[in-house]
C-alpha positions in Angstrom: -1.1 -7.9 -3.8 1.0 -6.1 -6.0 4.6 -5.8 -5.4 5.6 -2.4 -4.4 8.5 -0.6 -7.2 11.0 2.1 -6.6 11.9 3.5 -9.8 15.9 4.5 -9.6 16.7 7.3 -12.3 20.5 7.3 -12.6 22.7 9.4 -15.4 26.2 8.8 -16.3 27.5 11.4 -13.0 29.9 9.7 -10.7 27.4 10.5 -7.8 25.1 7.7 -9.9 26.4 5.1 -7.7 25.7 7.1 -4.3 22.4 7.5 -6.1 21.6 3.5 -7.2 22.8 2.8 -3.7 20.7 4.9 -1.9 17.5 3.7 -4.0 18.8 -0.2 -3.8 18.7 0.4 0.1 15.1 2.3 0.0 13.6 -0.4 -2.1 14.8 -3.5 0.3 13.5 -1.6 3.4 10.3 -1.1 2.3 10.3 -4.6 0.4 9.8 -3.1 -3.0 11.3 -4.5 -6.5 13.9 -1.6 -7.4 14.1 -0.4 -11.0 16.6 0.9 -12.8 16.0 3.7 -15.3 18.3 5.6 -17.7 17.2 8.1 -20.0 19.4 8.8 -22.9 19.7 12.0 -24.4 21.1 13.9 -27.2 24.7 12.2 -28.3 26.4 15.6 -28.5 25.5 16.1 -24.5 27.4 12.9 -24.1 30.8 14.2 -25.3 30.8 16.8 -22.5 30.8 14.3 -19.8 33.7 13.3 -17.5 33.6 9.7 -17.7 35.6 8.1 -14.5 34.6 4.6 -14.2 31.1 4.4 -12.3 30.1 1.0 -11.0 32.4 -0.8 -13.5 31.4 1.3 -16.5 34.2 3.2 -18.1 32.3 5.0 -20.9 31.4 4.4 -24.2 33.2 1.8 -26.6 32.8 3.9 -29.9 33.5 7.3 -29.2 32.5 7.9 -32.8 28.5 7.7 -31.9 29.3 11.0 -30.0 29.6 12.8 -32.9 26.7 11.4 -34.8 22.8 10.3 -34.3 23.3 6.7 -33.6 20.7 6.4 -31.0 20.7 2.6 -31.2 24.6 2.6 -29.7 23.4 5.2 -27.3 20.7 2.6 -25.9 22.9 -0.7 -26.1 25.7 1.5 -23.9 23.3 2.6 -21.6 21.9 -0.8 -21.0 25.3 -2.2 -20.6 25.6 0.7 -17.9 22.8 -0.5 -16.3 23.8 -4.1 -16.4 27.2 -3.1 -14.5 25.2 -1.2 -11.7 22.7 -4.3 -11.4 26.3 -6.3 -10.7 27.9 -3.6 -8.2 24.3 -3.7 -6.6 24.5 -7.6 -6.3 21.2 -8.0 -7.6 21.3 -9.6 -11.4 17.4 -10.0 -11.0 16.8 -6.5 -11.0 14.7 -5.0 -13.8 16.4 -2.1 -15.9 15.3 0.2 -18.6 16.2 2.5 -21.0 14.6 5.1 -22.9 14.7 8.1 -24.8 13.2 11.4 -24.5 12.4 14.4 -22.3 14.1 13.5 -19.2 11.7 14.7 -16.9 8.6 13.6 -19.0 10.6 10.2 -19.3 11.0 9.7 -15.8 7.3 10.4 -14.7 5.8 8.7 -17.9 8.0 5.5 -16.8 7.0 5.8 -13.1 3.2 5.8 -13.9 3.8 2.6 -16.4 5.3 0.6 -13.6 3.1 2.0 -10.9 5.9 2.9 -9.2 5.4 3.5 -5.3 8.2 6.3 -5.3 11.3 7.7 -7.6 14.9 7.9 -6.5 17.1 10.4 -8.4 19.9 12.9 -7.4 20.4 16.2 -8.1 23.4 17.9 -9.2 22.5 21.4 -7.3 23.4 23.4 -10.4 22.9 27.0 -10.2 23.5 30.1 -12.0 23.2 30.3 -15.7 23.4 26.5 -16.3 19.9 25.7 -13.9 18.5 28.8 -16.1 19.1 27.5 -19.9 19.0 23.7 -18.5 16.5 23.7 -16.0 16.6 21.2 -12.7 15.3 17.6 -14.0 14.6 17.0 -10.6 12.6 20.2 -10.0 10.3 19.6 -12.9 9.7 15.6 -12.0 9.0 16.9 -8.1 6.6 19.6 -9.7 4.5 16.9 -11.6 5.1 13.8 -9.4 2.1 11.9 -8.2 4.6 9.7 -6.1 7.1 10.3 -3.2 10.2 11.7 -4.4 13.3 10.7 -2.9 16.2 13.3 -4.0 19.7 12.6 -2.9 21.9 15.5 -3.0 25.0 15.1 -4.9 26.4 18.6 -5.0 29.5 17.3 -2.6 29.9 14.2 -3.8 33.5 13.2 -4.3 35.1 10.6 -6.3 36.4 7.8 -3.6 
């Protein structure tokens, strides 16, 4: 019998902690193996983020990578972030994946690759022009997912 896997897709928003914790609890409740995923974006995207510490990750060690196309350093930083998340959740054996590409497509492709039982992700509930220009990753994943999708609303998340 194949072990069920829950794919937990997290970004660098402070609410990622809430998403990771909810996904981990869901995996435990259905006796599934949690798999953490972070999809890297264009380096310019990271320069606009406000980095408050997230599960022990305080941002990039080398901010110069944000001003050039250094995908190797972005991938290393993302892996460090996922390692900190594993540590926060208390499960050092948890599988982690760092990938790059279109975020929604990569989440869906990864879910297929690992034969995910379900996908867990957050939504920042953006609205207005930003949603029109950027789109909603959660909405795109929902429209195309072949497995259950658990969306954690993070609109009112407060960093405590």
